[in-house]
PDB file of N, CA, C and O in Angstrom:
ATOM      1  N   MET A   1      86.767 137.598 158.878  1.00  0.00           N
ATOM      2  CA  MET A   1      88.073 138.213 158.870  1.00  0.00           C
ATOM      3  C   MET A   1      88.924 137.489 157.830  1.00  0.00           C
ATOM      4  O   MET A   1      89.021 136.262 157.826  1.00  0.00           O
ATOM      5  N   LYS A   2      89.530 138.270 156.958  1.00  0.00           N
ATOM      6  CA  LYS A   2      90.364 137.711 155.901  1.00  0.00           C
ATOM      7  C   LYS A   2      91.831 137.864 156.283  1.00  0.00           C
ATOM      8  O   LYS A   2      92.284 138.953 156.635  1.00  0.00           O
ATOM      9  N   LYS A   3      92.573 136.744 156.207  1.00  0.00           N
ATOM     10  CA  LYS A   3      94.003 136.772 156.515  1.00  0.00           C
ATOM     11  C   LYS A   3      94.763 135.934 155.502  1.00  0.00           C
ATOM     12  O   LYS A   3      94.233 134.984 154.927  1.00  0.00           O
ATOM     13  N   VAL A   4      96.024 136.313 155.298  1.00  0.00           N
ATOM     14  CA  VAL A   4      96.908 135.582 154.395  1.00  0.00           C
ATOM     15  C   VAL A   4      98.053 135.000 155.219  1.00  0.00           C
ATOM     16  O   VAL A   4      98.672 135.694 156.026  1.00  0.00           O
ATOM     17  N   TYR A   5      98.319 133.725 155.005  1.00  0.00           N
ATOM     18  CA  TYR A   5      99.383 133.029 155.720  1.00  0.00           C
ATOM     19  C   TYR A   5     100.385 132.450 154.729  1.00  0.00           C
ATOM     20  O   TYR A   5     100.007 131.966 153.662  1.00  0.00           O
ATOM     21  N   GLU A   6     101.662 132.501 155.090  1.00  0.00           N
ATOM     22  CA  GLU A   6     102.687 131.818 154.312  1.00  0.00           C
ATOM     23  C   GLU A   6     102.658 130.353 154.700  1.00  0.00           C
ATOM     24  O   GLU A   6     102.382 130.010 155.850  1.00  0.00           O
ATOM     25  N   VAL A   7     102.943 129.490 153.734  1.00  0.00           N
ATOM     26  CA  VAL A   7     103.047 128.060 154.011  1.00  0.00           C
ATOM     27  C   VAL A   7     104.419 127.576 153.547  1.00  0.00           C
ATOM     28  O   VAL A   7     105.010 128.129 152.620  1.00  0.00           O
ATOM     29  N   GLU A   8     104.904 126.546 154.205  1.00  0.00           N
ATOM     30  CA  GLU A   8     106.182 125.944 153.831  1.00  0.00           C
ATOM     31  C   GLU A   8     105.969 124.465 153.557  1.00  0.00           C
ATOM     32  O   GLU A   8     105.128 123.818 154.180  1.00  0.00           O
ATOM     33  N   ASP A   9     106.741 123.942 152.621  1.00  0.00           N
ATOM     34  CA  ASP A   9     106.754 122.515 152.289  1.00  0.00           C
ATOM     35  C   ASP A   9     105.443 122.005 151.713  1.00  0.00           C
ATOM     36  O   ASP A   9     105.075 120.849 151.920  1.00  0.00           O
ATOM     37  N   LEU A  10     104.743 122.863 150.994  1.00  0.00           N
ATOM     38  CA  LEU A  10     103.584 122.430 150.216  1.00  0.00           C
ATOM     39  C   LEU A  10     104.150 121.859 148.920  1.00  0.00           C
ATOM     40  O   LEU A  10     104.754 122.589 148.135  1.00  0.00           O
ATOM     41  N   ASP A  11     103.960 120.553 148.689  1.00  0.00           N
ATOM     42  CA  ASP A  11     104.707 119.847 147.652  1.00  0.00           C
ATOM     43  C   ASP A  11     104.198 119.999 146.221  1.00  0.00           C
ATOM     44  O   ASP A  11     104.990 119.947 145.281  1.00  0.00           O
ATOM     45  N   CYS A  12     102.906 120.184 146.042  1.00  0.00           N
ATOM     46  CA  CYS A  12     102.418 120.223 144.656  1.00  0.00           C
ATOM     47  C   CYS A  12     101.085 120.969 144.554  1.00  0.00           C
ATOM     48  O   CYS A  12     100.400 121.197 145.552  1.00  0.00           O
ATOM     49  N   ALA A  13     100.743 121.337 143.340  1.00  0.00           N
ATOM     50  CA  ALA A  13      99.499 122.063 143.082  1.00  0.00           C
ATOM     51  C   ALA A  13      98.283 121.185 143.366  1.00  0.00           C
ATOM     52  O   ALA A  13      97.243 121.682 143.797  1.00  0.00           O
ATOM     53  N   HIS A  14      98.413 119.890 143.125  1.00  0.00           N
ATOM     54  CA  HIS A  14      97.295 118.974 143.400  1.00  0.00           C
ATOM     55  C   HIS A  14      96.976 118.959 144.897  1.00  0.00           C
ATOM     56  O   HIS A  14      95.809 118.996 145.288  1.00  0.00           O
ATOM     57  N   CYS A  15      98.014 118.905 145.728  1.00  0.00           N
ATOM     58  CA  CYS A  15      97.812 118.932 147.182  1.00  0.00           C
ATOM     59  C   CYS A  15      97.180 120.262 147.605  1.00  0.00           C
ATOM     60  O   CYS A  15      96.291 120.285 148.456  1.00  0.00           O
ATOM     61  N   ALA A  16      97.633 121.353 147.018  1.00  0.00           N
ATOM     62  CA  ALA A  16      97.067 122.670 147.319  1.00  0.00           C
ATOM     63  C   ALA A  16      95.571 122.683 147.007  1.00  0.00           C
ATOM     64  O   ALA A  16      94.775 123.218 147.779  1.00  0.00           O
ATOM     65  N   SER A  17      95.200 122.096 145.883  1.00  0.00           N
ATOM     66  CA  SER A  17      93.797 122.041 145.479  1.00  0.00           C
ATOM     67  C   SER A  17      92.977 121.189 146.446  1.00  0.00           C
ATOM     68  O   SER A  17      91.857 121.560 146.798  1.00  0.00           O
ATOM     69  N   LYS A  18      93.526 120.052 146.876  1.00  0.00           N
ATOM     70  CA  LYS A  18      92.831 119.188 147.824  1.00  0.00           C
ATOM     71  C   LYS A  18      92.648 119.884 149.169  1.00  0.00           C
ATOM     72  O   LYS A  18      91.589 119.775 149.788  1.00  0.00           O
ATOM     73  N   ILE A  19      93.680 120.599 149.622  1.00  0.00           N
ATOM     74  CA  ILE A  19      93.593 121.330 150.887  1.00  0.00           C
ATOM     75  C   ILE A  19      92.545 122.429 150.788  1.00  0.00           C
ATOM     76  O   ILE A  19      91.720 122.595 151.687  1.00  0.00           O
ATOM     77  N   GLU A  20      92.583 123.178 149.689  1.00  0.00           N
ATOM     78  CA  GLU A  20      91.622 124.265 149.482  1.00  0.00           C
ATOM     79  C   GLU A  20      90.187 123.741 149.514  1.00  0.00           C
ATOM     80  O   GLU A  20      89.314 124.350 150.133  1.00  0.00           O
ATOM     81  N   GLU A  21      89.949 122.622 148.852  1.00  0.00           N
ATOM     82  CA  GLU A  21      88.610 122.035 148.815  1.00  0.00           C
ATOM     83  C   GLU A  21      88.177 121.586 150.209  1.00  0.00           C
ATOM     84  O   GLU A  21      87.043 121.839 150.613  1.00  0.00           O
ATOM     85  N   ALA A  22      89.068 120.922 150.949  1.00  0.00           N
ATOM     86  CA  ALA A  22      88.744 120.428 152.286  1.00  0.00           C
ATOM     87  C   ALA A  22      88.482 121.573 153.263  1.00  0.00           C
ATOM     88  O   ALA A  22      87.556 121.505 154.070  1.00  0.00           O
ATOM     89  N   ILE A  23      89.301 122.625 153.187  1.00  0.00           N
ATOM     90  CA  ILE A  23      89.124 123.777 154.071  1.00  0.00           C
ATOM     91  C   ILE A  23      87.793 124.472 153.787  1.00  0.00           C
ATOM     92  O   ILE A  23      87.113 124.931 154.705  1.00  0.00           O
ATOM     93  N   GLY A  24      87.433 124.543 152.512  1.00  0.00           N
ATOM     94  CA  GLY A  24      86.183 125.191 152.129  1.00  0.00           C
ATOM     95  C   GLY A  24      84.948 124.529 152.717  1.00  0.00           C
ATOM     96  O   GLY A  24      83.891 125.155 152.798  1.00  0.00           O
ATOM     97  N   LYS A  25      85.067 123.258 153.132  1.00  0.00           N
ATOM     98  CA  LYS A  25      83.942 122.525 153.698  1.00  0.00           C
ATOM     99  C   LYS A  25      83.810 122.715 155.213  1.00  0.00           C
ATOM    100  O   LYS A  25      82.820 122.286 155.804  1.00  0.00           O
ATOM    101  N   ILE A  26      84.795 123.352 155.839  1.00  0.00           N
ATOM    102  CA  ILE A  26      84.766 123.558 157.287  1.00  0.00           C
ATOM    103  C   ILE A  26      83.754 124.647 157.622  1.00  0.00           C
ATOM    104  O   ILE A  26      83.755 125.721 157.020  1.00  0.00           O
ATOM    105  N   ASP A  27      82.892 124.355 158.589  1.00  0.00           N
ATOM    106  CA  ASP A  27      81.901 125.330 159.038  1.00  0.00           C
ATOM    107  C   ASP A  27      82.618 126.544 159.632  1.00  0.00           C
ATOM    108  O   ASP A  27      83.459 126.400 160.518  1.00  0.00           O
ATOM    109  N   GLY A  28      82.286 127.721 159.147  1.00  0.00           N
ATOM    110  CA  GLY A  28      82.909 128.953 159.619  1.00  0.00           C
ATOM    111  C   GLY A  28      83.885 129.539 158.616  1.00  0.00           C
ATOM    112  O   GLY A  28      84.305 130.688 158.751  1.00  0.00           O
ATOM    113  N   VAL A  29      84.251 128.747 157.600  1.00  0.00           N
ATOM    114  CA  VAL A  29      85.136 129.253 156.543  1.00  0.00           C
ATOM    115  C   VAL A  29      84.258 129.816 155.433  1.00  0.00           C
ATOM    116  O   VAL A  29      83.469 129.095 154.823  1.00  0.00           O
ATOM    117  N   ASN A  30      84.406 131.109 155.183  1.00  0.00           N
ATOM    118  CA  ASN A  30      83.637 131.754 154.120  1.00  0.00           C
ATOM    119  C   ASN A  30      84.273 131.518 152.756  1.00  0.00           C
ATOM    120  O   ASN A  30      83.572 131.310 151.766  1.00  0.00           O
ATOM    121  N   SER A  31      85.609 131.552 152.708  1.00  0.00           N
ATOM    122  CA  SER A  31      86.335 131.245 151.482  1.00  0.00           C
ATOM    123  C   SER A  31      87.768 130.876 151.834  1.00  0.00           C
ATOM    124  O   SER A  31      88.296 131.271 152.874  1.00  0.00           O
ATOM    125  N   ALA A  32      88.386 130.104 150.935  1.00  0.00           N
ATOM    126  CA  ALA A  32      89.770 129.676 151.137  1.00  0.00           C
ATOM    127  C   ALA A  32      90.451 129.572 149.788  1.00  0.00           C
ATOM    128  O   ALA A  32      89.852 129.145 148.801  1.00  0.00           O
ATOM    129  N   SER A  33      91.716 129.970 149.762  1.00  0.00           N
ATOM    130  CA  SER A  33      92.525 129.865 148.558  1.00  0.00           C
ATOM    131  C   SER A  33      93.922 129.425 148.974  1.00  0.00           C
ATOM    132  O   SER A  33      94.525 130.018 149.869  1.00  0.00           O
ATOM    133  N   VAL A  34      94.437 128.378 148.317  1.00  0.00           N
ATOM    134  CA  VAL A  34      95.772 127.880 148.613  1.00  0.00           C
ATOM    135  C   VAL A  34      96.570 127.906 147.311  1.00  0.00           C
ATOM    136  O   VAL A  34      96.178 127.289 146.321  1.00  0.00           O
ATOM    137  N   SER A  35      97.687 128.622 147.322  1.00  0.00           N
ATOM    138  CA  SER A  35      98.516 128.769 146.128  1.00  0.00           C
ATOM    139  C   SER A  35      99.841 128.035 146.303  1.00  0.00           C
ATOM    140  O   SER A  35     100.655 128.392 147.154  1.00  0.00           O
ATOM    141  N   TYR A  36     100.046 127.006 145.486  1.00  0.00           N
ATOM    142  CA  TYR A  36     101.306 126.272 145.504  1.00  0.00           C
ATOM    143  C   TYR A  36     102.445 127.168 145.011  1.00  0.00           C
ATOM    144  O   TYR A  36     103.524 127.174 145.605  1.00  0.00           O
ATOM    145  N   ILE A  37     102.220 127.912 143.948  1.00  0.00           N
ATOM    146  CA  ILE A  37     103.248 128.776 143.356  1.00  0.00           C
ATOM    147  C   ILE A  37     103.697 129.845 144.346  1.00  0.00           C
ATOM    148  O   ILE A  37     104.896 130.070 144.511  1.00  0.00           O
ATOM    149  N   MET A  38     102.757 130.498 145.000  1.00  0.00           N
ATOM    150  CA  MET A  38     103.075 131.587 145.926  1.00  0.00           C
ATOM    151  C   MET A  38     103.377 131.083 147.346  1.00  0.00           C
ATOM    152  O   MET A  38     103.882 131.831 148.184  1.00  0.00           O
ATOM    153  N   GLN A  39     103.062 129.810 147.600  1.00  0.00           N
ATOM    154  CA  GLN A  39     103.223 129.233 148.938  1.00  0.00           C
ATOM    155  C   GLN A  39     102.475 130.089 149.974  1.00  0.00           C
ATOM    156  O   GLN A  39     103.020 130.470 151.011  1.00  0.00           O
ATOM    157  N   LYS A  40     101.197 130.377 149.648  1.00  0.00           N
ATOM    158  CA  LYS A  40     100.349 131.196 150.511  1.00  0.00           C
ATOM    159  C   LYS A  40      98.958 130.585 150.622  1.00  0.00           C
ATOM    160  O   LYS A  40      98.476 129.897 149.722  1.00  0.00           O
ATOM    161  N   MET A  41      98.336 130.863 151.759  1.00  0.00           N
ATOM    162  CA  MET A  41      96.966 130.442 152.015  1.00  0.00           C
ATOM    163  C   MET A  41      96.183 131.678 152.437  1.00  0.00           C
ATOM    164  O   MET A  41      96.580 132.389 153.360  1.00  0.00           O
ATOM    165  N   THR A  42      95.075 131.928 151.761  1.00  0.00           N
ATOM    166  CA  THR A  42      94.211 133.054 152.095  1.00  0.00           C
ATOM    167  C   THR A  42      92.911 132.489 152.653  1.00  0.00           C
ATOM    168  O   THR A  42      92.245 131.672 152.017  1.00  0.00           O
ATOM    169  N   LEU A  43      92.569 132.938 153.845  1.00  0.00           N
ATOM    170  CA  LEU A  43      91.379 132.447 154.529  1.00  0.00           C
ATOM    171  C   LEU A  43      90.456 133.598 154.894  1.00  0.00           C
ATOM    172  O   LEU A  43      90.907 134.652 155.341  1.00  0.00           O
ATOM    173  N   ASP A  44      89.179 133.388 154.702  1.00  0.00           N
ATOM    174  CA  ASP A  44      88.154 134.309 155.189  1.00  0.00           C
ATOM    175  C   ASP A  44      87.299 133.500 156.156  1.00  0.00           C
ATOM    176  O   ASP A  44      86.534 132.624 155.751  1.00  0.00           O
ATOM    177  N   ILE A  45      87.443 133.810 157.444  1.00  0.00           N
ATOM    178  CA  ILE A  45      86.807 133.041 158.510  1.00  0.00           C
ATOM    179  C   ILE A  45      85.925 133.968 159.342  1.00  0.00           C
ATOM    180  O   ILE A  45      86.244 135.140 159.544  1.00  0.00           O
ATOM    181  N   ASP A  46      84.799 133.413 159.823  1.00  0.00           N
ATOM    182  CA  ASP A  46      83.912 134.178 160.712  1.00  0.00           C
ATOM    183  C   ASP A  46      84.706 134.732 161.894  1.00  0.00           C
ATOM    184  O   ASP A  46      85.442 133.991 162.546  1.00  0.00           O
ATOM    185  N   ASP A  47      84.563 136.017 162.171  1.00  0.00           N
ATOM    186  CA  ASP A  47      85.316 136.675 163.248  1.00  0.00           C
ATOM    187  C   ASP A  47      85.084 136.044 164.617  1.00  0.00           C
ATOM    188  O   ASP A  47      86.036 135.844 165.372  1.00  0.00           O
ATOM    189  N   ASP A  48      83.853 135.732 164.941  1.00  0.00           N
ATOM    190  CA  ASP A  48      83.527 135.254 166.283  1.00  0.00           C
ATOM    191  C   ASP A  48      84.045 133.853 166.590  1.00  0.00           C
ATOM    192  O   ASP A  48      84.075 133.451 167.754  1.00  0.00           O
ATOM    193  N   ARG A  49      84.453 133.106 165.570  1.00  0.00           N
ATOM    194  CA  ARG A  49      84.951 131.732 165.765  1.00  0.00           C
ATOM    195  C   ARG A  49      86.334 131.548 165.151  1.00  0.00           C
ATOM    196  O   ARG A  49      86.743 130.423 164.865  1.00  0.00           O
ATOM    197  N   PHE A  50      87.047 132.637 164.950  1.00  0.00           N
ATOM    198  CA  PHE A  50      88.285 132.586 164.178  1.00  0.00           C
ATOM    199  C   PHE A  50      89.281 131.560 164.708  1.00  0.00           C
ATOM    200  O   PHE A  50      89.747 130.715 163.943  1.00  0.00           O
ATOM    201  N   ASP A  51      89.619 131.611 165.990  1.00  0.00           N
ATOM    202  CA  ASP A  51      90.640 130.718 166.553  1.00  0.00           C
ATOM    203  C   ASP A  51      90.232 129.247 166.448  1.00  0.00           C
ATOM    204  O   ASP A  51      91.043 128.389 166.100  1.00  0.00           O
ATOM    205  N   GLU A  52      88.984 128.977 166.749  1.00  0.00           N
ATOM    206  CA  GLU A  52      88.460 127.606 166.677  1.00  0.00           C
ATOM    207  C   GLU A  52      88.534 127.063 165.250  1.00  0.00           C
ATOM    208  O   GLU A  52      88.978 125.936 165.033  1.00  0.00           O
ATOM    209  N   VAL A  53      88.104 127.858 164.291  1.00  0.00           N
ATOM    210  CA  VAL A  53      88.094 127.431 162.897  1.00  0.00           C
ATOM    211  C   VAL A  53      89.523 127.312 162.365  1.00  0.00           C
ATOM    212  O   VAL A  53      89.815 126.396 161.596  1.00  0.00           O
ATOM    213  N   LEU A  54      90.405 128.212 162.757  1.00  0.00           N
ATOM    214  CA  LEU A  54      91.799 128.146 162.311  1.00  0.00           C
ATOM    215  C   LEU A  54      92.453 126.841 162.766  1.00  0.00           C
ATOM    216  O   LEU A  54      93.228 126.250 162.015  1.00  0.00           O
ATOM    217  N   LYS A  55      92.154 126.388 163.975  1.00  0.00           N
ATOM    218  CA  LYS A  55      92.680 125.104 164.457  1.00  0.00           C
ATOM    219  C   LYS A  55      92.188 123.958 163.576  1.00  0.00           C
ATOM    220  O   LYS A  55      92.947 123.038 163.271  1.00  0.00           O
ATOM    221  N   ALA A  56      90.931 124.011 163.172  1.00  0.00           N
ATOM    222  CA  ALA A  56      90.379 122.980 162.285  1.00  0.00           C
ATOM    223  C   ALA A  56      91.054 123.023 160.922  1.00  0.00           C
ATOM    224  O   ALA A  56      91.297 121.978 160.318  1.00  0.00           O
ATOM    225  N   VAL A  57      91.360 124.217 160.435  1.00  0.00           N
ATOM    226  CA  VAL A  57      92.056 124.375 159.150  1.00  0.00           C
ATOM    227  C   VAL A  57      93.432 123.717 159.211  1.00  0.00           C
ATOM    228  O   VAL A  57      93.820 122.993 158.295  1.00  0.00           O
ATOM    229  N   VAL A  58      94.157 123.969 160.282  1.00  0.00           N
ATOM    230  CA  VAL A  58      95.492 123.376 160.449  1.00  0.00           C
ATOM    231  C   VAL A  58      95.395 121.852 160.496  1.00  0.00           C
ATOM    232  O   VAL A  58      96.185 121.153 159.863  1.00  0.00           O
ATOM    233  N   LYS A  59      94.426 121.346 161.248  1.00  0.00           N
ATOM    234  CA  LYS A  59      94.256 119.902 161.393  1.00  0.00           C
ATOM    235  C   LYS A  59      93.950 119.232 160.047  1.00  0.00           C
ATOM    236  O   LYS A  59      94.553 118.213 159.711  1.00  0.00           O
ATOM    237  N   VAL A  60      93.027 119.796 159.290  1.00  0.00           N
ATOM    238  CA  VAL A  60      92.657 119.242 157.982  1.00  0.00           C
ATOM    239  C   VAL A  60      93.833 119.314 157.024  1.00  0.00           C
ATOM    240  O   VAL A  60      94.080 118.372 156.272  1.00  0.00           O
ATOM    241  N   SER A  61      94.560 120.421 157.045  1.00  0.00           N
ATOM    242  CA  SER A  61      95.710 120.595 156.155  1.00  0.00           C
ATOM    243  C   SER A  61      96.781 119.549 156.439  1.00  0.00           C
ATOM    244  O   SER A  61      97.378 119.001 155.512  1.00  0.00           O
ATOM    245  N   LYS A  62      97.024 119.270 157.715  1.00  0.00           N
ATOM    246  CA  LYS A  62      98.035 118.282 158.116  1.00  0.00           C
ATOM    247  C   LYS A  62      97.665 116.870 157.677  1.00  0.00           C
ATOM    248  O   LYS A  62      98.546 116.062 157.383  1.00  0.00           O
ATOM    249  N   LYS A  63      96.372 116.568 157.629  1.00  0.00           N
ATOM    250  CA  LYS A  63      95.944 115.247 157.171  1.00  0.00           C
ATOM    251  C   LYS A  63      96.292 115.047 155.694  1.00  0.00           C
ATOM    252  O   LYS A  63      96.660 113.946 155.284  1.00  0.00           O
ATOM    253  N   ILE A  64      96.177 116.096 154.912  1.00  0.00           N
ATOM    254  CA  ILE A  64      96.431 116.001 153.476  1.00  0.00           C
ATOM    255  C   ILE A  64      97.914 116.135 153.169  1.00  0.00           C
ATOM    256  O   ILE A  64      98.448 115.395 152.343  1.00  0.00           O
ATOM    257  N   GLU A  65      98.577 117.068 153.821  1.00  0.00           N
ATOM    258  CA  GLU A  65      99.999 117.365 153.569  1.00  0.00           C
ATOM    259  C   GLU A  65     100.716 117.447 154.917  1.00  0.00           C
ATOM    260  O   GLU A  65     100.905 118.543 155.446  1.00  0.00           O
ATOM    261  N   PRO A  66     101.122 116.294 155.486  1.00  0.00           N
ATOM    262  CA  PRO A  66     101.688 116.266 156.848  1.00  0.00           C
ATOM    263  C   PRO A  66     102.924 117.144 157.053  1.00  0.00           C
ATOM    264  O   PRO A  66     103.147 117.631 158.161  1.00  0.00           O
ATOM    265  N   ASP A  67     103.723 117.355 156.018  1.00  0.00           N
ATOM    266  CA  ASP A  67     104.953 118.144 156.170  1.00  0.00           C
ATOM    267  C   ASP A  67     104.729 119.641 156.037  1.00  0.00           C
ATOM    268  O   ASP A  67     105.626 120.426 156.345  1.00  0.00           O
ATOM    269  N   MET A  68     103.547 120.056 155.582  1.00  0.00           N
ATOM    270  CA  MET A  68     103.285 121.474 155.368  1.00  0.00           C
ATOM    271  C   MET A  68     103.136 122.218 156.699  1.00  0.00           C
ATOM    272  O   MET A  68     102.506 121.726 157.635  1.00  0.00           O
ATOM    273  N   GLU A  69     103.724 123.400 156.759  1.00  0.00           N
ATOM    274  CA  GLU A  69     103.603 124.262 157.935  1.00  0.00           C
ATOM    275  C   GLU A  69     102.913 125.556 157.543  1.00  0.00           C
ATOM    276  O   GLU A  69     103.285 126.189 156.556  1.00  0.00           O
ATOM    277  N   ILE A  70     101.916 125.946 158.307  1.00  0.00           N
ATOM    278  CA  ILE A  70     101.236 127.232 158.103  1.00  0.00           C
ATOM    279  C   ILE A  70     101.869 128.210 159.097  1.00  0.00           C
ATOM    280  O   ILE A  70     101.841 127.976 160.306  1.00  0.00           O
ATOM    281  N   LYS A  71     102.434 129.294 158.589  1.00  0.00           N
ATOM    282  CA  LYS A  71     103.113 130.275 159.433  1.00  0.00           C
ATOM    283  C   LYS A  71     102.082 131.176 160.100  1.00  0.00           C
ATOM    284  O   LYS A  71     101.666 132.189 159.537  1.00  0.00           O
ATOM    285  N   ILE A  72     101.674 130.792 161.311  1.00  0.00           N
ATOM    286  CA  ILE A  72     100.702 131.561 162.088  1.00  0.00           C
ATOM    287  C   ILE A  72     101.479 132.390 163.088  1.00  0.00           C
ATOM    288  O   ILE A  72     102.242 131.853 163.891  1.00  0.00           O
ATOM    289  N   LYS A  73     101.285 133.698 163.041  1.00  0.00           N
ATOM    290  CA  LYS A  73     102.037 134.611 163.923  1.00  0.00           C
ATOM    291  C   LYS A  73     101.329 134.817 165.221  1.00  0.00           C
ATOM    292  O   LYS A  73     101.815 135.552 166.080  1.00  0.00           O
TER     293      LYS A  73
END
């Protein structure tokens, strides 16, 4: 399932790149894109494990950019 999320307080393009790389290594993530300019994160995650994998994405993102918020509805 592919979803796009708004992010807040992503400080730089380098951090976006580090987050994108780290998320891409999570089991269940098919693809990930993090845009500093657009302040958006696009995730393609296995449908059957979506909630579990999304929690891991948030956790990894917070380790790299503690102030960043992913707007999950």
